[in-house]
C-alpha positions, 0 to 999 in steps of 0.5 A: 569447471569449478576452478574456473567458476571460483576465478570468475567469482573473485573477479566479479567481487574484486570489480565490485568491492565485495557483493552485498548479496553473495553468489552461492544462489547460482547453485540453484541451477545445476544441469546435473547434481554437483555441477553448475549450469553452463548458462550460469558460468556464461552469465558471469561474463556480462553481468553489468547489463543485468542479463546474460547476453552470451550467445545461446544463453537462456538469460538465466541470471538477473543482476541489479548492482550487486544483487544477482538472481538466478532464473529460479530465484526470479521465477519463485519471487514472481510467483510469490508476488502474484500469489500473495500480493497481486490479489490486493491490486489485480491489474498485471498479467500473471501469465507473462513470463519475468523476461517479458516484464524485464523487456518492457521495463527493468524497473517494473521487473525489479519492483515485482521482484522486491515486493516478492521478496518481502517476508521471504524467509528462503533468503531473509536478507534479499529484500534489504539488499534489494532496497538500495539498488531499487531506490537508485534505479527508481530515480534514475528511471524517472530522470529519463524523458520520455517514459514508457508507460510500463513505468507507470505500473512500477510506480503503482506498485511502489505506492501500494508496497513502498520501500521501507523508511523509518520516518514519515518525513523521508517517506517519498510515496506521496511524491511518487504517486503525483509523478505516477499520475503526471507521467500517465497524463503526459503519455496519454493514458487518460485518453487511451483511444487518442494516444497519437495526440500524445506522441510524435511517433506513430502509435497503432494499438491492438485491442489488448493494448488499448484495454490494458491501458484503460486498466492501468489508467483506472488503477492509477486513479484507484491508487491515487485516491488511496494514497491521498486518503492514507496520507490525509491530502487532496486526491490527484485523481481524474474521474472522467469519461475513461473511468465511466461505464464505457471507457473505449469510445469505439468499443462500447461492448468493453467493460473494465474487469469486475475486480477493477471496476468494483474497486474503482467504484469504492474509491469514487465514493471515497473521493465523494466523501473527502470532497464533501466532508474534508474539502469545504473551500470556505473553511480555513482547514477544509472541514464542513461546518457543524450544521452541515456535517450531520446532514452530509453524513446522512446522505453519504450514508445512504449512498454508502448502502446503495454502493454495498447493494450494487457490489453485493455479488462481489464476494471478495473479502478484499473488496469488503475490506475496501468498502468498510475502509470507506465507511470508516473514512466517512465516520472518523469525521465524528471526531471533528464535532464538539460534544454539544452537537446533538447527534454527537453520541449517535455519531460516535456509536456509528464511528465505533461500529465502523471501526470494529467492522473494518478491523474485523474484515481485515482480520478475517483476511488471515482465515480466508482465500476466496479470491477469484482471479483469472490466473494459474496461481493459488491465491493466499491472503495475509495481512502481512502482504496487504498494501500500504493503504490497508495498513494506514487505515488499520492504524487509524482504526486502532487509534479510533478504537483506543480513544472510544474504549477508554474516552467514550464507551467507558463514560457511557456505560458501554462494554469496553472489554470486547474491544480489548481482544480486538486491539490485541489482534490489531496490534499483532497484525500491524506488527506483521506488516514490518519488513525491516527493523525499525521501519514505519510499520514497526514504529507506528505499531509501537506507538499505538502500543505505548499509547494503549498501555498508558491509557490502560494505566490511566483508566486504572488510576482514574478508577482509583481516583488518582489520575494525575492528568498528565496524558491529554486523552480528549476526544477532540483533535488538535490536528485538524488538516489531514482529513480522516488521518488527522486522528492518526497525526493527532495521536502521534503528536500527543505521543511525542509530547507525552512519551518522547519529551517527558522522560519515557523511553523514546523509539530508536532512530529518527522521529516518527 
């Protein structure tokens, strides 16, 4: 038996020019100590399809190009996904088996596997080995028409936990978000009770399938809103009847699961903030006028308080993070006001509180497990497993705290020592989200760290009366077209100007 296994392994390796991810993982499925499972040997005979199809096999092997995983490894990765990642976007069914997910969509299956492989210390090279094959599977799948609606679920996950890239210019997340929404509408997810109108084949949906489509369409809009906010772009959302209180017209008793409904309400408020403060059709860059902004923020603040009251029964710390992120999105508009604005100091103080409250809510996740989800998995929260949206909002909060710390608090004789500890913890948390060396999480965290270091040095020089004026740390933004994320893009622009192109040691690789 061992000789047969060795020969098969040689044949597979020769066929593929060597494996990126070696086969010793097959040792995970022994029937008895010191022997290989019969299914594992049979599975090697037909790996190209991605699954062992030999008669009587239990489909114990999955393969994506040169990455080969055993049944136990897949099960472990699925469990990691539903334990650590799923609470941040709980719309999949944890009770379904990995094989059931594979049968519905290989792309969805491998996306879940790859997300589960992030920070996977048992096999630290697995995630990197999956990245290339999964990227090719994504684009090969998107080239097929028509699409299965489970593909939309995969795109939701890929937007929430993107594959790593080292540059914002090569990040396809916003593009994938657009495809997610277009495919969802093309197959009629936005009209779940009228799916037949979008297909030439007869469609009969059971109640559970209908409800699942409603949930997926809701999460599509939640995700699209978050990606738009994180990338400083107009949202591609469609808030209509299907996202109302009674989404299924022939079943008025059905309501969205509370976790989905509550987070949808938060993102609908975020959409209102974006359209009110950052999408003025009469302004060249979309900003509300200086005269109107203060009034708008007052009304939006009241609506924010009402929303917090409505969601007061939701004790999930993740929901609190999203609420605080919505408030930060609104308060970041203060950076667009000139210092001559009557409410300028008040607005900056409100921004400071929104910034610190959001960061504290995020950092609290490290010490909390109070997430109630209907599954058999115990849930453990950690920022390193958080979504792309939370990372970007934390980055914006970090730059906001940095500007306020050295350019507002100190100028108004306010305590600037307490934020120092918060900044240190924020940098640590941002760095922990990095999944491969030199990815955007690592690079952007390093940009924040470099700007913070230079700001501290400049503050010391200013105190000594020897500032040279090299670094422009004005509270006014030069980048103004990226909504609340203008602060991040403006800060990175200043970093490039003052560090990368003025003799300081640049980050390795492509420009951020």
